[in-house]
C-alpha positions as YAML, in Angstrom:
chain: A
units: angstrom
residues:
- id: 1
  name: UNK
  ca: [121.81, 97.24, 84.87]
- id: 2
  name: UNK
  ca: [118.30, 97.06, 82.58]
- id: 3
  name: UNK
  ca: [119.85, 94.94, 79.31]
- id: 4
  name: UNK
  ca: [118.06, 92.70, 77.24]
- id: 5
  name: UNK
  ca: [117.15, 89.56, 79.57]
- id: 6
  name: UNK
  ca: [114.15, 89.93, 81.16]
- id: 7
  name: UNK
  ca: [113.39, 93.01, 83.31]
- id: 8
  name: UNK
  ca: [112.80, 91.73, 87.08]
- id: 9
  name: UNK
  ca: [109.99, 93.21, 89.12]
- id: 10
  name: UNK
  ca: [109.60, 94.10, 92.52]
- id: 11
  name: UNK
  ca: [105.64, 95.61, 93.15]
- id: 12
  name: UNK
  ca: [105.25, 97.14, 96.61]
- id: 13
  name: UNK
  ca: [101.82, 98.58, 97.57]
- id: 14
  name: UNK
  ca: [99.95, 98.19, 101.20]
- id: 15
  name: UNK
  ca: [96.42, 96.61, 99.36]
- id: 16
  name: UNK
  ca: [95.76, 94.08, 97.87]
- id: 17
  name: UNK
  ca: [93.73, 94.71, 94.87]
- id: 18
  name: UNK
  ca: [96.00, 97.08, 94.02]
- id: 19
  name: UNK
  ca: [99.45, 94.65, 93.86]
- id: 20
  name: UNK
  ca: [96.64, 92.00, 92.00]
- id: 21
  name: UNK
  ca: [96.34, 94.21, 89.22]
- id: 22
  name: UNK
  ca: [99.76, 94.97, 88.37]
- id: 23
  name: UNK
  ca: [101.10, 91.55, 89.38]
- id: 24
  name: UNK
  ca: [98.21, 90.59, 86.37]
- id: 25
  name: UNK
  ca: [99.82, 93.03, 84.29]
- id: 26
  name: UNK
  ca: [103.12, 92.19, 84.82]
- id: 27
  name: UNK
  ca: [102.32, 88.37, 83.65]
- id: 28
  name: UNK
  ca: [100.94, 90.21, 80.31]
- id: 29
  name: UNK
  ca: [104.15, 91.10, 78.84]
- id: 30
  name: UNK
  ca: [106.98, 88.94, 78.26]
- id: 31
  name: UNK
  ca: [109.18, 91.31, 78.61]
- id: 32
  name: UNK
  ca: [108.93, 90.86, 82.32]
- id: 33
  name: UNK
  ca: [109.54, 88.90, 85.40]
- id: 34
  name: UNK
  ca: [107.78, 89.28, 88.40]
- id: 35
  name: UNK
  ca: [109.73, 89.19, 91.72]
- id: 36
  name: UNK
  ca: [106.99, 89.16, 93.90]
- id: 37
  name: UNK
  ca: [105.56, 91.69, 96.14]
- id: 38
  name: UNK
  ca: [105.69, 93.46, 99.34]
- id: 39
  name: UNK
  ca: [102.99, 94.74, 101.38]
- id: 40
  name: UNK
  ca: [105.02, 97.85, 102.75]
- id: 41
  name: UNK
  ca: [108.46, 100.08, 102.19]
- id: 42
  name: UNK
  ca: [110.48, 98.34, 104.69]
- id: 43
  name: UNK
  ca: [109.61, 94.83, 103.45]
- id: 44
  name: UNK
  ca: [110.40, 96.35, 100.31]
- id: 45
  name: UNK
  ca: [113.81, 97.41, 101.02]
- id: 46
  name: UNK
  ca: [114.78, 94.11, 103.04]
- id: 47
  name: UNK
  ca: [113.79, 92.27, 99.97]
- id: 48
  name: UNK
  ca: [116.24, 94.68, 98.15]
- id: 49
  name: UNK
  ca: [119.24, 93.76, 99.76]
- id: 50
  name: UNK
  ca: [118.75, 90.13, 98.69]
- id: 51
  name: UNK
  ca: [117.97, 89.76, 95.16]
- id: 52
  name: UNK
  ca: [118.44, 92.19, 92.43]
- id: 53
  name: UNK
  ca: [115.65, 94.05, 91.14]
- id: 54
  name: UNK
  ca: [115.29, 95.76, 88.31]
- id: 55
  name: UNK
  ca: [112.27, 97.64, 88.32]
- id: 56
  name: UNK
  ca: [109.90, 98.61, 91.43]
- id: 57
  name: UNK
  ca: [106.29, 99.19, 91.19]
- id: 58
  name: UNK
  ca: [105.77, 101.19, 94.10]
- id: 59
  name: UNK
  ca: [103.09, 102.90, 96.23]
- id: 60
  name: UNK
  ca: [103.75, 106.03, 97.64]
- id: 61
  name: UNK
  ca: [100.74, 107.14, 100.09]
- id: 62
  name: UNK
  ca: [101.73, 103.71, 102.54]
- id: 63
  name: UNK
  ca: [102.39, 103.39, 106.33]
- id: 64
  name: UNK
  ca: [105.62, 102.79, 108.33]
- id: 65
  name: UNK
  ca: [107.43, 104.66, 105.11]
- id: 66
  name: UNK
  ca: [106.33, 106.98, 102.38]
- id: 67
  name: UNK
  ca: [107.13, 104.76, 99.17]
- id: 68
  name: UNK
  ca: [108.99, 108.34, 98.00]
- id: 69
  name: UNK
  ca: [111.30, 107.80, 101.22]
- id: 70
  name: UNK
  ca: [112.52, 104.63, 100.25]
- id: 71
  name: UNK
  ca: [113.66, 105.27, 97.46]
- id: 72
  name: UNK
  ca: [116.06, 108.77, 99.32]
- id: 73
  name: UNK
  ca: [117.38, 105.76, 101.45]
- id: 74
  name: UNK
  ca: [118.72, 103.47, 98.44]
- id: 75
  name: UNK
  ca: [121.93, 104.59, 97.18]
- id: 76
  name: UNK
  ca: [121.75, 103.00, 93.78]
- id: 77
  name: UNK
  ca: [118.06, 102.00, 93.83]
- id: 78
  name: UNK
  ca: [116.10, 100.28, 90.52]
- id: 79
  name: UNK
  ca: [114.16, 102.48, 87.92]
- id: 80
  name: UNK
  ca: [110.89, 103.65, 90.19]
- id: 81
  name: UNK
  ca: [107.65, 103.56, 88.14]
- id: 82
  name: UNK
  ca: [105.11, 105.32, 90.96]
- id: 83
  name: UNK
  ca: [101.72, 103.58, 91.64]
- id: 84
  name: UNK
  ca: [99.48, 106.54, 93.87]
- id: 85
  name: UNK
  ca: [95.80, 107.02, 94.15]
- id: 86
  name: UNK
  ca: [97.21, 110.91, 95.35]
- id: 87
  name: UNK
  ca: [97.97, 113.48, 92.15]
- id: 88
  name: UNK
  ca: [99.66, 115.48, 94.79]
- id: 89
  name: UNK
  ca: [102.80, 113.53, 94.73]
- id: 90
  name: UNK
  ca: [103.31, 113.44, 91.12]
- id: 91
  name: UNK
  ca: [106.38, 116.29, 91.69]
- id: 92
  name: UNK
  ca: [107.62, 114.29, 94.39]
- id: 93
  name: UNK
  ca: [108.27, 111.61, 92.21]
- id: 94
  name: UNK
  ca: [109.67, 112.67, 88.89]
- id: 95
  name: UNK
  ca: [111.89, 114.63, 91.49]
- id: 96
  name: UNK
  ca: [113.20, 110.90, 92.66]
- id: 97
  name: UNK
  ca: [114.37, 110.37, 88.29]
- id: 98
  name: UNK
  ca: [110.98, 108.07, 89.00]
- id: 99
  name: UNK
  ca: [110.09, 106.09, 84.96]
- id: 100
  name: UNK
  ca: [106.66, 107.25, 85.17]
- id: 101
  name: UNK
  ca: [103.94, 108.02, 87.66]
- id: 102
  name: UNK
  ca: [100.31, 106.24, 87.38]
- id: 103
  name: UNK
  ca: [97.39, 107.13, 88.71]
- id: 104
  name: UNK
  ca: [94.61, 104.60, 90.05]
- id: 105
  name: UNK
  ca: [93.20, 103.05, 89.10]
- id: 106
  name: UNK
  ca: [95.45, 102.08, 86.28]
- id: 107
  name: UNK
  ca: [94.98, 101.28, 83.06]
- id: 108
  name: UNK
  ca: [96.66, 98.50, 81.08]
- id: 109
  name: UNK
  ca: [96.83, 100.57, 78.49]
- id: 110
  name: UNK
  ca: [98.51, 103.40, 80.76]
- id: 111
  name: UNK
  ca: [100.75, 100.41, 82.18]
- id: 112
  name: UNK
  ca: [102.23, 99.75, 79.19]
- id: 113
  name: UNK
  ca: [103.02, 103.19, 77.98]
- id: 114
  name: UNK
  ca: [105.00, 103.12, 81.43]
- id: 115
  name: UNK
  ca: [106.71, 99.80, 81.08]
- id: 116
  name: UNK
  ca: [107.93, 100.92, 77.59]
- id: 117
  name: UNK
  ca: [109.20, 103.98, 78.81]
- id: 118
  name: UNK
  ca: [111.79, 101.63, 81.10]
- id: 119
  name: UNK
  ca: [112.42, 99.31, 78.18]
- id: 120
  name: UNK
  ca: [113.28, 102.49, 75.70]
- id: 121
  name: UNK
  ca: [115.43, 103.57, 78.63]
- id: 122
  name: UNK
  ca: [117.09, 99.89, 78.69]
- id: 123
  name: UNK
  ca: [117.92, 99.39, 74.76]
- id: 124
  name: UNK
  ca: [119.69, 103.12, 74.95]
- id: 125
  name: UNK
  ca: [121.21, 102.38, 78.05]
- id: 126
  name: UNK
  ca: [123.27, 98.78, 76.00]
- id: 127
  name: UNK
  ca: [125.04, 101.90, 74.56]
- id: 128
  name: UNK
  ca: [126.51, 103.44, 77.69]
- id: 129
  name: UNK
  ca: [129.41, 101.91, 78.80]
- id: 130
  name: UNK
  ca: [133.19, 102.22, 80.42]
- id: 131
  name: UNK
  ca: [135.86, 100.24, 79.06]
- id: 132
  name: UNK
  ca: [139.69, 100.63, 78.99]
- id: 133
  name: UNK
  ca: [142.31, 101.02, 76.12]
- id: 134
  name: UNK
  ca: [145.53, 101.33, 76.21]
- id: 135
  name: UNK
  ca: [145.69, 102.21, 80.17]
- id: 136
  name: UNK
  ca: [143.17, 105.19, 79.07]
- id: 137
  name: UNK
  ca: [139.56, 104.42, 80.31]
- id: 138
  name: UNK
  ca: [136.31, 105.97, 78.04]
- id: 139
  name: UNK
  ca: [132.29, 106.24, 78.23]
- id: 140
  name: UNK
  ca: [131.00, 104.83, 75.52]
- id: 141
  name: UNK
  ca: [127.28, 106.92, 75.07]
- id: 142
  name: UNK
  ca: [125.32, 107.46, 72.26]
- id: 143
  name: UNK
  ca: [124.62, 110.57, 70.17]
- id: 144
  name: UNK
  ca: [123.70, 112.72, 67.36]
- id: 145
  name: UNK
  ca: [123.14, 109.01, 65.59]
- id: 146
  name: UNK
  ca: [126.67, 108.27, 66.36]
- id: 147
  name: UNK
  ca: [128.36, 106.18, 69.19]
- id: 148
  name: UNK
  ca: [130.63, 108.64, 71.18]
- id: 149
  name: UNK
  ca: [134.10, 107.06, 72.95]
- id: 150
  name: UNK
  ca: [134.51, 110.40, 75.20]
- id: 151
  name: UNK
  ca: [137.50, 109.87, 77.91]
- id: 152
  name: UNK
  ca: [136.44, 109.86, 81.75]
- id: 153
  name: UNK
  ca: [139.70, 112.59, 82.29]
- id: 154
  name: UNK
  ca: [138.17, 114.63, 79.84]
- id: 155
  name: UNK
  ca: [134.40, 114.46, 81.93]
- id: 156
  name: UNK
  ca: [134.42, 118.72, 84.11]
- id: 157
  name: UNK
  ca: [130.85, 117.88, 85.19]
- id: 158
  name: UNK
  ca: [127.43, 115.82, 84.10]
- id: 159
  name: UNK
  ca: [124.26, 117.58, 84.39]
- id: 160
  name: UNK
  ca: [120.91, 116.34, 84.40]
- id: 161
  name: UNK
  ca: [117.91, 117.67, 82.39]
- id: 162
  name: UNK
  ca: [115.28, 115.58, 82.74]
- id: 163
  name: UNK
  ca: [114.78, 112.77, 80.40]
- id: 164
  name: UNK
  ca: [118.72, 113.42, 78.97]
- id: 165
  name: UNK
  ca: [121.53, 114.56, 80.27]
- id: 166
  name: UNK
  ca: [124.77, 116.92, 79.64]
- id: 167
  name: UNK
  ca: [128.36, 115.62, 79.82]
- id: 168
  name: UNK
  ca: [130.35, 118.70, 79.97]
- id: 169
  name: UNK
  ca: [134.27, 117.85, 79.19]
- id: 170
  name: UNK
  ca: [137.18, 119.70, 78.56]
- id: 171
  name: UNK
  ca: [136.50, 120.38, 74.84]
- id: 172
  name: UNK
  ca: [132.72, 120.24, 74.28]
- id: 173
  name: UNK
  ca: [129.25, 118.91, 75.43]
- id: 174
  name: UNK
  ca: [127.34, 116.07, 74.40]
- id: 175
  name: UNK
  ca: [123.39, 116.03, 75.12]
- id: 176
  name: UNK
  ca: [122.28, 112.28, 75.29]
- id: 177
  name: UNK
  ca: [118.98, 110.46, 76.78]
- id: 178
  name: UNK
  ca: [120.52, 108.94, 79.26]
- id: 179
  name: UNK
  ca: [118.80, 109.11, 83.31]
- id: 180
  name: UNK
  ca: [121.81, 111.11, 85.43]
- id: 181
  name: UNK
  ca: [121.24, 107.06, 88.21]
- id: 182
  name: UNK
  ca: [122.24, 105.26, 85.18]
- id: 183
  name: UNK
  ca: [125.07, 107.15, 84.32]
- id: 184
  name: UNK
  ca: [126.49, 107.21, 88.01]
- id: 185
  name: UNK
  ca: [126.05, 103.36, 88.22]
- id: 186
  name: UNK
  ca: [129.06, 103.18, 86.23]
- id: 187
  name: UNK
  ca: [131.50, 105.80, 86.56]
- id: 188
  name: UNK
  ca: [134.38, 104.93, 88.70]
- id: 189
  name: UNK
  ca: [133.42, 106.30, 92.81]
- id: 190
  name: UNK
  ca: [136.73, 107.58, 94.00]
- id: 191
  name: UNK
  ca: [136.92, 109.64, 90.64]
- id: 192
  name: UNK
  ca: [133.67, 110.57, 90.37]
- id: 193
  name: UNK
  ca: [130.68, 111.52, 92.55]
- id: 194
  name: UNK
  ca: [126.98, 112.61, 92.51]
- id: 195
  name: UNK
  ca: [126.52, 116.31, 94.68]
- id: 196
  name: UNK
  ca: [123.04, 116.74, 93.90]
- id: 197
  name: UNK
  ca: [120.47, 114.97, 92.07]
- id: 198
  name: UNK
  ca: [120.92, 116.68, 88.69]
- id: 199
  name: UNK
  ca: [124.81, 117.06, 89.24]
- id: 200
  name: UNK
  ca: [128.47, 114.28, 88.88]
- id: 201
  name: UNK
  ca: [131.28, 115.87, 88.83]
- id: 202
  name: UNK
  ca: [134.85, 114.31, 88.40]
- id: 203
  name: UNK
  ca: [136.67, 114.45, 91.54]
- id: 204
  name: UNK
  ca: [139.90, 115.42, 89.52]
- id: 205
  name: UNK
  ca: [138.68, 118.06, 88.27]
- id: 206
  name: UNK
  ca: [137.23, 120.48, 91.13]
- id: 207
  name: UNK
  ca: [139.49, 123.40, 91.92]
- id: 208
  name: UNK
  ca: [137.33, 125.00, 94.60]
- id: 209
  name: UNK
  ca: [134.41, 123.97, 96.71]
- id: 210
  name: UNK
  ca: [132.09, 125.31, 99.61]
- id: 211
  name: UNK
  ca: [129.83, 123.48, 102.22]
- id: 212
  name: UNK
  ca: [127.48, 124.88, 99.23]
- id: 213
  name: UNK
  ca: [129.05, 124.40, 95.97]
- id: 214
  name: UNK
  ca: [131.56, 123.20, 94.12]
- id: 215
  name: UNK
  ca: [134.26, 125.28, 91.62]
- id: 216
  name: UNK
  ca: [134.81, 123.61, 88.13]
- id: 217
  name: UNK
  ca: [136.13, 125.60, 85.66]
- id: 218
  name: UNK
  ca: [134.37, 128.85, 85.70]
- id: 219
  name: UNK
  ca: [131.27, 126.59, 86.90]
- id: 220
  name: UNK
  ca: [130.01, 127.12, 89.94]
- id: 221
  name: UNK
  ca: [127.62, 123.70, 91.00]
- id: 222
  name: UNK
  ca: [125.37, 123.00, 93.84]
- id: 223
  name: UNK
  ca: [125.82, 120.99, 96.11]
- id: 224
  name: UNK
  ca: [122.21, 119.38, 97.87]
- id: 225
  name: UNK
  ca: [121.75, 118.93, 101.40]
- id: 226
  name: UNK
  ca: [120.87, 115.18, 101.13]
- id: 227
  name: UNK
  ca: [124.86, 114.85, 99.21]
- id: 228
  name: UNK
  ca: [126.85, 116.81, 101.60]
- id: 229
  name: UNK
  ca: [127.84, 114.31, 103.54]
- id: 230
  name: UNK
  ca: [129.36, 111.58, 101.41]
- id: 231
  name: UNK
  ca: [130.66, 114.33, 99.23]
- id: 232
  name: UNK
  ca: [132.94, 115.81, 102.46]
- id: 233
  name: UNK
  ca: [134.29, 111.87, 102.91]
- id: 234
  name: UNK
  ca: [135.26, 111.40, 99.33]
- id: 235
  name: UNK
  ca: [137.36, 115.14, 99.70]
- id: 236
  name: UNK
  ca: [138.87, 114.25, 103.00]
- id: 237
  name: UNK
  ca: [139.84, 111.29, 102.22]
- id: 238
  name: UNK
  ca: [141.79, 112.17, 99.58]
- id: 239
  name: UNK
  ca: [143.45, 114.99, 100.93]
...
């Protein structure tokens, strides 16, 4: 998880000149620390198993495995800034919750703008954590200029709204500037499940389900193809 320490970065690109630019930029920002470089997505996948990485600068068009496909293979991917010469990949990149999308050649000014988004998210995420109190679990997040403590057993589901999330509870809705991936990492895995890139649901609040949807308190939420197996496995394990 990102915090006040240096942000550990990994640059992945099959073109050495592009890597040289990124390493130069990373070394120029005191808040960033380089964990090295990789020349392809397969090499990056192996390295990600060995050391913690906070931020990926990831090329999309690479041999063997596309950068976007690499992110899809990761259960809890780090923050990602996609780098590419092809504008056509932008929509797909943002669908994967990318922090930003940089078109080559990348200027230092544009690089800084993307990095500032990561550092802002880092500050916001510092206000988001799970704690226990009197045998009850809470999640604390910041909304309306206040820190709100929300019992986990009141959460029905969480919906992604681009740069924000909406936490729907039994009593109210809270909208805050967080990514759905950041809150997913903090929730207990046996009580909450990601069913779609835009939805996380409380397993205990599920009232009905089909192969394609989950029913919670009069809401029908879609199960996407990429999450069907893990949803089915979790539901079976709780029968």
